[in-house]
mmCIF file of the N, C-alpha and C atoms, coordinates in Angstrom:
data_MODEL
# 
_entry.id   MODEL 
# 
loop_
_atom_site.group_PDB 
_atom_site.id 
_atom_site.type_symbol 
_atom_site.label_atom_id 
_atom_site.label_alt_id 
_atom_site.label_comp_id 
_atom_site.label_asym_id 
_atom_site.label_entity_id 
_atom_site.label_seq_id 
_atom_site.pdbx_PDB_ins_code 
_atom_site.Cartn_x 
_atom_site.Cartn_y 
_atom_site.Cartn_z 
_atom_site.occupancy 
_atom_site.B_iso_or_equiv 
_atom_site.pdbx_formal_charge 
_atom_site.auth_seq_id 
_atom_site.auth_comp_id 
_atom_site.auth_asym_id 
_atom_site.auth_atom_id 
_atom_site.pdbx_PDB_model_num 
ATOM 1   N N  . UNK A 1 1  ? 76.729 89.144 64.064 1.00 0.00 ? 1  UNK A N  1 
ATOM 2   C CA . UNK A 1 1  ? 76.247 89.382 65.361 1.00 0.00 ? 1  UNK A CA 1 
ATOM 3   C C  . UNK A 1 1  ? 77.099 89.795 66.402 1.00 0.00 ? 1  UNK A C  1 
ATOM 4   N N  . UNK A 1 2  ? 76.393 91.157 67.013 1.00 0.00 ? 2  UNK A N  1 
ATOM 5   C CA . UNK A 1 2  ? 76.885 92.121 67.914 1.00 0.00 ? 2  UNK A CA 1 
ATOM 6   C C  . UNK A 1 2  ? 77.074 91.097 68.893 1.00 0.00 ? 2  UNK A C  1 
ATOM 7   N N  . UNK A 1 3  ? 78.359 90.774 69.969 1.00 0.00 ? 3  UNK A N  1 
ATOM 8   C CA . UNK A 1 3  ? 78.647 90.344 71.493 1.00 0.00 ? 3  UNK A CA 1 
ATOM 9   C C  . UNK A 1 3  ? 77.300 90.749 72.429 1.00 0.00 ? 3  UNK A C  1 
ATOM 10  N N  . UNK A 1 4  ? 77.000 91.704 71.953 1.00 0.00 ? 4  UNK A N  1 
ATOM 11  C CA . UNK A 1 4  ? 76.781 92.791 73.166 1.00 0.00 ? 4  UNK A CA 1 
ATOM 12  C C  . UNK A 1 4  ? 74.953 92.326 73.073 1.00 0.00 ? 4  UNK A C  1 
ATOM 13  N N  . UNK A 1 5  ? 73.952 92.390 72.388 1.00 0.00 ? 5  UNK A N  1 
ATOM 14  C CA . UNK A 1 5  ? 73.560 91.848 71.995 1.00 0.00 ? 5  UNK A CA 1 
ATOM 15  C C  . UNK A 1 5  ? 73.351 90.227 72.323 1.00 0.00 ? 5  UNK A C  1 
ATOM 16  N N  . UNK A 1 6  ? 73.877 89.639 72.138 1.00 0.00 ? 6  UNK A N  1 
ATOM 17  C CA . UNK A 1 6  ? 73.702 87.993 73.465 1.00 0.00 ? 6  UNK A CA 1 
ATOM 18  C C  . UNK A 1 6  ? 74.099 87.938 74.728 1.00 0.00 ? 6  UNK A C  1 
ATOM 19  N N  . UNK A 1 7  ? 74.755 88.919 75.132 1.00 0.00 ? 7  UNK A N  1 
ATOM 20  C CA . UNK A 1 7  ? 75.061 89.088 76.456 1.00 0.00 ? 7  UNK A CA 1 
ATOM 21  C C  . UNK A 1 7  ? 73.855 89.694 76.939 1.00 0.00 ? 7  UNK A C  1 
ATOM 22  N N  . UNK A 1 8  ? 72.966 90.544 76.429 1.00 0.00 ? 8  UNK A N  1 
ATOM 23  C CA . UNK A 1 8  ? 71.743 91.121 77.593 1.00 0.00 ? 8  UNK A CA 1 
ATOM 24  C C  . UNK A 1 8  ? 71.043 90.564 76.863 1.00 0.00 ? 8  UNK A C  1 
ATOM 25  N N  . UNK A 1 9  ? 70.618 89.715 76.055 1.00 0.00 ? 9  UNK A N  1 
ATOM 26  C CA . UNK A 1 9  ? 69.415 88.709 75.781 1.00 0.00 ? 9  UNK A CA 1 
ATOM 27  C C  . UNK A 1 9  ? 69.763 87.605 77.163 1.00 0.00 ? 9  UNK A C  1 
ATOM 28  N N  . UNK A 1 10 ? 71.140 86.926 76.831 1.00 0.00 ? 10 UNK A N  1 
ATOM 29  C CA . UNK A 1 10 ? 71.243 85.818 77.442 1.00 0.00 ? 10 UNK A CA 1 
ATOM 30  C C  . UNK A 1 10 ? 71.200 86.280 79.043 1.00 0.00 ? 10 UNK A C  1 
ATOM 31  N N  . UNK A 1 11 ? 71.547 87.846 79.472 1.00 0.00 ? 11 UNK A N  1 
ATOM 32  C CA . UNK A 1 11 ? 70.949 87.649 80.844 1.00 0.00 ? 11 UNK A CA 1 
ATOM 33  C C  . UNK A 1 11 ? 69.658 87.835 81.121 1.00 0.00 ? 11 UNK A C  1 
ATOM 34  N N  . UNK A 1 12 ? 68.956 88.391 80.194 1.00 0.00 ? 12 UNK A N  1 
ATOM 35  C CA . UNK A 1 12 ? 67.301 88.504 80.776 1.00 0.00 ? 12 UNK A CA 1 
ATOM 36  C C  . UNK A 1 12 ? 67.106 86.994 80.261 1.00 0.00 ? 12 UNK A C  1 
ATOM 37  N N  . UNK A 1 13 ? 67.446 86.563 79.671 1.00 0.00 ? 13 UNK A N  1 
ATOM 38  C CA . UNK A 1 13 ? 66.665 84.679 79.521 1.00 0.00 ? 13 UNK A CA 1 
ATOM 39  C C  . UNK A 1 13 ? 66.898 83.865 80.941 1.00 0.00 ? 13 UNK A C  1 
ATOM 40  N N  . UNK A 1 14 ? 68.046 84.423 81.462 1.00 0.00 ? 14 UNK A N  1 
ATOM 41  C CA . UNK A 1 14 ? 68.366 83.683 82.877 1.00 0.00 ? 14 UNK A CA 1 
ATOM 42  C C  . UNK A 1 14 ? 67.661 83.979 83.487 1.00 0.00 ? 14 UNK A C  1 
ATOM 43  N N  . UNK A 1 15 ? 67.619 86.068 84.131 1.00 0.00 ? 15 UNK A N  1 
ATOM 44  C CA . UNK A 1 15 ? 66.615 86.462 85.052 1.00 0.00 ? 15 UNK A CA 1 
ATOM 45  C C  . UNK A 1 15 ? 65.480 85.870 84.948 1.00 0.00 ? 15 UNK A C  1 
ATOM 46  N N  . UNK A 1 16 ? 64.647 85.511 83.521 1.00 0.00 ? 16 UNK A N  1 
ATOM 47  C CA . UNK A 1 16 ? 63.236 85.721 83.542 1.00 0.00 ? 16 UNK A CA 1 
ATOM 48  C C  . UNK A 1 16 ? 63.790 83.987 84.330 1.00 0.00 ? 16 UNK A C  1 
ATOM 49  N N  . UNK A 1 17 ? 64.190 83.148 83.776 1.00 0.00 ? 17 UNK A N  1 
ATOM 50  C CA . UNK A 1 17 ? 64.489 81.888 84.225 1.00 0.00 ? 17 UNK A CA 1 
ATOM 51  C C  . UNK A 1 17 ? 64.535 81.616 85.439 1.00 0.00 ? 17 UNK A C  1 
ATOM 52  N N  . UNK A 1 18 ? 65.468 82.597 85.959 1.00 0.00 ? 18 UNK A N  1 
ATOM 53  C CA . UNK A 1 18 ? 65.399 82.505 88.005 1.00 0.00 ? 18 UNK A CA 1 
ATOM 54  C C  . UNK A 1 18 ? 64.468 82.861 88.340 1.00 0.00 ? 18 UNK A C  1 
ATOM 55  N N  . UNK A 1 19 ? 63.792 84.104 87.875 1.00 0.00 ? 19 UNK A N  1 
ATOM 56  C CA . UNK A 1 19 ? 62.547 84.218 88.584 1.00 0.00 ? 19 UNK A CA 1 
ATOM 57  C C  . UNK A 1 19 ? 61.022 83.505 88.563 1.00 0.00 ? 19 UNK A C  1 
ATOM 58  N N  . UNK A 1 20 ? 61.059 82.741 87.296 1.00 0.00 ? 20 UNK A N  1 
ATOM 59  C CA . UNK A 1 20 ? 60.117 81.205 87.006 1.00 0.00 ? 20 UNK A CA 1 
ATOM 60  C C  . UNK A 1 20 ? 60.803 80.261 87.950 1.00 0.00 ? 20 UNK A C  1 
ATOM 61  N N  . UNK A 1 21 ? 61.556 79.532 88.506 1.00 0.00 ? 21 UNK A N  1 
ATOM 62  C CA . UNK A 1 21 ? 61.858 78.765 88.800 1.00 0.00 ? 21 UNK A CA 1 
ATOM 63  C C  . UNK A 1 21 ? 61.832 79.226 90.723 1.00 0.00 ? 21 UNK A C  1 
ATOM 64  N N  . UNK A 1 22 ? 61.942 79.996 90.918 1.00 0.00 ? 22 UNK A N  1 
ATOM 65  C CA . UNK A 1 22 ? 61.672 80.738 92.363 1.00 0.00 ? 22 UNK A CA 1 
ATOM 66  C C  . UNK A 1 22 ? 60.643 80.780 92.676 1.00 0.00 ? 22 UNK A C  1 
ATOM 67  N N  . UNK A 1 23 ? 59.677 81.598 91.156 1.00 0.00 ? 23 UNK A N  1 
ATOM 68  C CA . UNK A 1 23 ? 58.117 81.128 92.108 1.00 0.00 ? 23 UNK A CA 1 
ATOM 69  C C  . UNK A 1 23 ? 57.406 79.578 92.425 1.00 0.00 ? 23 UNK A C  1 
ATOM 70  N N  . UNK A 1 24 ? 58.266 78.721 91.324 1.00 0.00 ? 24 UNK A N  1 
ATOM 71  C CA . UNK A 1 24 ? 57.541 77.320 91.568 1.00 0.00 ? 24 UNK A CA 1 
ATOM 72  C C  . UNK A 1 24 ? 58.132 76.732 92.244 1.00 0.00 ? 24 UNK A C  1 
ATOM 73  N N  . UNK A 1 25 ? 58.922 77.188 93.243 1.00 0.00 ? 25 UNK A N  1 
ATOM 74  C CA . UNK A 1 25 ? 59.805 76.717 94.346 1.00 0.00 ? 25 UNK A CA 1 
ATOM 75  C C  . UNK A 1 25 ? 58.491 77.122 95.560 1.00 0.00 ? 25 UNK A C  1 
ATOM 76  N N  . UNK A 1 26 ? 58.489 78.875 95.490 1.00 0.00 ? 26 UNK A N  1 
ATOM 77  C CA . UNK A 1 26 ? 57.572 78.940 96.868 1.00 0.00 ? 26 UNK A CA 1 
ATOM 78  C C  . UNK A 1 26 ? 56.012 78.243 96.259 1.00 0.00 ? 26 UNK A C  1 
ATOM 79  N N  . UNK A 1 27 ? 55.139 78.181 95.485 1.00 0.00 ? 27 UNK A N  1 
ATOM 80  C CA . UNK A 1 27 ? 54.575 78.009 94.642 1.00 0.00 ? 27 UNK A CA 1 
ATOM 81  C C  . UNK A 1 27 ? 54.673 76.654 95.286 1.00 0.00 ? 27 UNK A C  1 
ATOM 82  N N  . UNK A 1 28 ? 55.251 75.046 94.892 1.00 0.00 ? 28 UNK A N  1 
ATOM 83  C CA . UNK A 1 28 ? 55.549 74.051 95.121 1.00 0.00 ? 28 UNK A CA 1 
ATOM 84  C C  . UNK A 1 28 ? 56.564 73.049 96.222 1.00 0.00 ? 28 UNK A C  1 
ATOM 85  N N  . UNK A 1 29 ? 56.565 73.537 97.067 1.00 0.00 ? 29 UNK A N  1 
ATOM 86  C CA . UNK A 1 29 ? 57.452 73.354 98.036 1.00 0.00 ? 29 UNK A CA 1 
ATOM 87  C C  . UNK A 1 29 ? 58.181 71.822 97.977 1.00 0.00 ? 29 UNK A C  1 
ATOM 88  N N  . UNK A 1 30 ? 58.865 71.516 97.257 1.00 0.00 ? 30 UNK A N  1 
ATOM 89  C CA . UNK A 1 30 ? 59.083 70.409 97.186 1.00 0.00 ? 30 UNK A CA 1 
ATOM 90  C C  . UNK A 1 30 ? 60.310 70.028 96.696 1.00 0.00 ? 30 UNK A C  1 
ATOM 91  N N  . UNK A 1 31 ? 61.790 69.124 97.357 1.00 0.00 ? 31 UNK A N  1 
ATOM 92  C CA . UNK A 1 31 ? 62.516 68.756 97.416 1.00 0.00 ? 31 UNK A CA 1 
ATOM 93  C C  . UNK A 1 31 ? 63.555 68.914 96.155 1.00 0.00 ? 31 UNK A C  1 
ATOM 94  N N  . UNK A 1 32 ? 61.987 67.312 95.478 1.00 0.00 ? 32 UNK A N  1 
ATOM 95  C CA . UNK A 1 32 ? 63.038 67.410 94.214 1.00 0.00 ? 32 UNK A CA 1 
ATOM 96  C C  . UNK A 1 32 ? 62.775 68.198 93.212 1.00 0.00 ? 32 UNK A C  1 
ATOM 97  N N  . UNK A 1 33 ? 62.344 69.089 93.157 1.00 0.00 ? 33 UNK A N  1 
ATOM 98  C CA . UNK A 1 33 ? 61.780 70.320 92.588 1.00 0.00 ? 33 UNK A CA 1 
ATOM 99  C C  . UNK A 1 33 ? 62.655 70.799 92.375 1.00 0.00 ? 33 UNK A C  1 
ATOM 100 N N  . UNK A 1 34 ? 62.834 71.295 93.960 1.00 0.00 ? 34 UNK A N  1 
ATOM 101 C CA . UNK A 1 34 ? 64.263 72.636 94.036 1.00 0.00 ? 34 UNK A CA 1 
ATOM 102 C C  . UNK A 1 34 ? 65.524 71.975 93.606 1.00 0.00 ? 34 UNK A C  1 
ATOM 103 N N  . UNK A 1 35 ? 65.927 70.558 94.027 1.00 0.00 ? 35 UNK A N  1 
ATOM 104 C CA . UNK A 1 35 ? 66.958 70.327 93.583 1.00 0.00 ? 35 UNK A CA 1 
ATOM 105 C C  . UNK A 1 35 ? 66.963 70.400 91.899 1.00 0.00 ? 35 UNK A C  1 
ATOM 106 N N  . UNK A 1 36 ? 66.069 69.763 90.994 1.00 0.00 ? 36 UNK A N  1 
ATOM 107 C CA . UNK A 1 36 ? 65.931 69.616 89.990 1.00 0.00 ? 36 UNK A CA 1 
ATOM 108 C C  . UNK A 1 36 ? 66.377 71.275 89.127 1.00 0.00 ? 36 UNK A C  1 
ATOM 109 N N  . UNK A 1 37 ? 65.593 72.270 89.726 1.00 0.00 ? 37 UNK A N  1 
ATOM 110 C CA . UNK A 1 37 ? 65.899 73.608 89.401 1.00 0.00 ? 37 UNK A CA 1 
ATOM 111 C C  . UNK A 1 37 ? 67.305 74.014 90.050 1.00 0.00 ? 37 UNK A C  1 
ATOM 112 N N  . UNK A 1 38 ? 67.535 73.337 90.791 1.00 0.00 ? 38 UNK A N  1 
ATOM 113 C CA . UNK A 1 38 ? 68.884 74.312 91.081 1.00 0.00 ? 38 UNK A CA 1 
ATOM 114 C C  . UNK A 1 38 ? 69.466 73.737 89.876 1.00 0.00 ? 38 UNK A C  1 
ATOM 115 N N  . UNK A 1 39 ? 69.786 72.760 89.417 1.00 0.00 ? 39 UNK A N  1 
ATOM 116 C CA . UNK A 1 39 ? 70.604 72.227 88.696 1.00 0.00 ? 39 UNK A CA 1 
ATOM 117 C C  . UNK A 1 39 ? 70.675 72.806 87.503 1.00 0.00 ? 39 UNK A C  1 
ATOM 118 N N  . UNK A 1 40 ? 69.656 72.589 86.530 1.00 0.00 ? 40 UNK A N  1 
ATOM 119 C CA . UNK A 1 40 ? 69.118 73.266 85.397 1.00 0.00 ? 40 UNK A CA 1 
ATOM 120 C C  . UNK A 1 40 ? 69.300 74.911 85.467 1.00 0.00 ? 40 UNK A C  1 
ATOM 121 N N  . UNK A 1 41 ? 69.581 75.582 86.692 1.00 0.00 ? 41 UNK A N  1 
ATOM 122 C CA . UNK A 1 41 ? 69.714 77.112 86.641 1.00 0.00 ? 41 UNK A CA 1 
ATOM 123 C C  . UNK A 1 41 ? 71.562 76.812 86.358 1.00 0.00 ? 41 UNK A C  1 
ATOM 124 N N  . UNK A 1 42 ? 72.129 76.157 87.548 1.00 0.00 ? 42 UNK A N  1 
ATOM 125 C CA . UNK A 1 42 ? 73.577 75.987 87.362 1.00 0.00 ? 42 UNK A CA 1 
ATOM 126 C C  . UNK A 1 42 ? 73.660 75.470 85.935 1.00 0.00 ? 42 UNK A C  1 
ATOM 127 N N  . UNK A 1 43 ? 73.397 74.734 85.512 1.00 0.00 ? 43 UNK A N  1 
ATOM 128 C CA . UNK A 1 43 ? 73.561 74.511 83.916 1.00 0.00 ? 43 UNK A CA 1 
ATOM 129 C C  . UNK A 1 43 ? 73.624 75.149 83.358 1.00 0.00 ? 43 UNK A C  1 
ATOM 130 N N  . UNK A 1 44 ? 72.573 76.741 83.040 1.00 0.00 ? 44 UNK A N  1 
ATOM 131 C CA . UNK A 1 44 ? 72.264 77.319 82.328 1.00 0.00 ? 44 UNK A CA 1 
ATOM 132 C C  . UNK A 1 44 ? 73.467 78.612 82.523 1.00 0.00 ? 44 UNK A C  1 
ATOM 133 N N  . UNK A 1 45 ? 73.332 79.309 84.096 1.00 0.00 ? 45 UNK A N  1 
ATOM 134 C CA . UNK A 1 45 ? 74.548 79.715 83.856 1.00 0.00 ? 45 UNK A CA 1 
ATOM 135 C C  . UNK A 1 45 ? 76.469 79.689 83.736 1.00 0.00 ? 45 UNK A C  1 
ATOM 136 N N  . UNK A 1 46 ? 76.654 78.637 83.392 1.00 0.00 ? 46 UNK A N  1 
ATOM 137 C CA . UNK A 1 46 ? 77.325 78.077 83.224 1.00 0.00 ? 46 UNK A CA 1 
ATOM 138 C C  . UNK A 1 46 ? 77.067 77.935 81.815 1.00 0.00 ? 46 UNK A C  1 
ATOM 139 N N  . UNK A 1 47 ? 76.767 77.892 81.125 1.00 0.00 ? 47 UNK A N  1 
ATOM 140 C CA . UNK A 1 47 ? 76.635 77.881 79.531 1.00 0.00 ? 47 UNK A CA 1 
ATOM 141 C C  . UNK A 1 47 ? 76.428 79.034 79.203 1.00 0.00 ? 47 UNK A C  1 
ATOM 142 N N  . UNK A 1 48 ? 75.702 80.094 79.848 1.00 0.00 ? 48 UNK A N  1 
ATOM 143 C CA . UNK A 1 48 ? 75.519 81.852 79.395 1.00 0.00 ? 48 UNK A CA 1 
ATOM 144 C C  . UNK A 1 48 ? 76.983 82.309 79.749 1.00 0.00 ? 48 UNK A C  1 
ATOM 145 N N  . UNK A 1 49 ? 78.008 81.466 81.114 1.00 0.00 ? 49 UNK A N  1 
ATOM 146 C CA . UNK A 1 49 ? 79.519 82.096 80.780 1.00 0.00 ? 49 UNK A CA 1 
ATOM 147 C C  . UNK A 1 49 ? 79.797 81.909 80.457 1.00 0.00 ? 49 UNK A C  1 
ATOM 148 N N  . UNK A 1 50 ? 79.951 80.224 79.580 1.00 0.00 ? 50 UNK A N  1 
ATOM 149 C CA . UNK A 1 50 ? 81.040 80.313 78.271 1.00 0.00 ? 50 UNK A CA 1 
ATOM 150 C C  . UNK A 1 50 ? 81.069 80.742 77.167 1.00 0.00 ? 50 UNK A C  1 
ATOM 151 N N  . UNK A 1 51 ? 79.554 81.187 76.899 1.00 0.00 ? 51 UNK A N  1 
ATOM 152 C CA . UNK A 1 51 ? 79.451 81.581 75.714 1.00 0.00 ? 51 UNK A CA 1 
ATOM 153 C C  . UNK A 1 51 ? 79.589 83.305 76.285 1.00 0.00 ? 51 UNK A C  1 
ATOM 154 N N  . UNK A 1 52 ? 80.126 83.538 76.948 1.00 0.00 ? 52 UNK A N  1 
ATOM 155 C CA . UNK A 1 52 ? 79.582 85.357 76.817 1.00 0.00 ? 52 UNK A CA 1 
ATOM 156 C C  . UNK A 1 52 ? 81.271 85.372 76.875 1.00 0.00 ? 52 UNK A C  1 
ATOM 157 N N  . UNK A 1 53 ? 81.902 84.052 77.639 1.00 0.00 ? 53 UNK A N  1 
ATOM 158 C CA . UNK A 1 53 ? 83.938 84.086 77.672 1.00 0.00 ? 53 UNK A CA 1 
ATOM 159 C C  . UNK A 1 53 ? 83.952 84.718 79.146 1.00 0.00 ? 53 UNK A C  1 
ATOM 160 N N  . UNK A 1 54 ? 83.304 84.528 79.919 1.00 0.00 ? 54 UNK A N  1 
ATOM 161 C CA . UNK A 1 54 ? 83.847 85.167 81.008 1.00 0.00 ? 54 UNK A CA 1 
ATOM 162 C C  . UNK A 1 54 ? 84.553 84.078 82.038 1.00 0.00 ? 54 UNK A C  1 
# 
């Protein structure tokens, strides 16, 4: 499996998740939801960075 494909797809997935989370935050202005989404986004970003070897 080429690493560039994995990198591009992981960046695309993280971008989609970020946009969805921003949409949810703007639609539902709830502190608990914001904290949960922030935690999930941070975890996903760390996982993607580790997977790509950054």
